[in-house]
N, C-alpha and C positions, 0 to 999 in steps of 0.2 A: 460605630456601625460600619463605617468605611473601612476599617482595619480588617473586618471580618470579610467583607466583599473583596477587598485585595488580596487576602491570603487565598480565597477560593479561585480568584481569577489567576493568580500566580500558579496554583496547583493545577488548574485545567490547561494552562498554557504549557506547563512542564510535561504534563501528560501528552499533549499534543505534539510536542517537540520529540519526546520519547517514541510515540507512535509512529511519526513521519521518518525518524531516523531508522527504525525497526524495519519500516517498509522499504526504505531507500537501500538498506543493506540486503534485504531478500530480493530485491529487483537486481542488484549487483550480482548476487550469487546465482540467480536464476540465468542471467545473461552470460556469466561465466560458463555455467553448465550448457548453455545453448552453443557458445563457441566451440567448446571442446566436442559436443556432439557433431557439430557441422564439420569440424576438422577430421575428426575421426571416422565418422561414417558417412559423410556426403548426404546425398539424396535420400539414403535409406532412412534417415533419422527426422525426415520431413514431417511424419505425423507426430512425434514426440515434440518436435519443435513447435508445431502449431498448438499442441497442448500447452507447452509452457507458455507460448504468447497469449494464450486466453487467460491463464492464471495471472500472468503479469497485468494483463488489461484489467482484470478484476481487481487486482491490489490497487492499481492506479485510480480506477474509478471510485472505489469504496474509500480509500485513505485520503487521497489527495483531492478528490472531487467532491467528496461526500454524497455519494448518490445514494447510500442506505438510508440518509436521512429523510429521502423522499417519501418513505413508506412508514416513518416513525410516527408515533401518537403525541409527539411534542407540539407546542404551540409555534406556529410559524409566523414570522414578523416580517 
């Protein structure tokens, strides 16, 4: 019984690890896009940079802070 639980635990940890890495890569790509936009367009890109900052904040809150779990139907302990 503990082997089954152990395999589930390692599978979920692997999924969490992949999800965190994917989010980190997405955040890095968005940051590079922001940098290029700021360097190329200056203040004219402020609206787009704000939009990208909101997207980054959403990724951080959902993936790393787990804010979406606040509204899930799971049991909370």
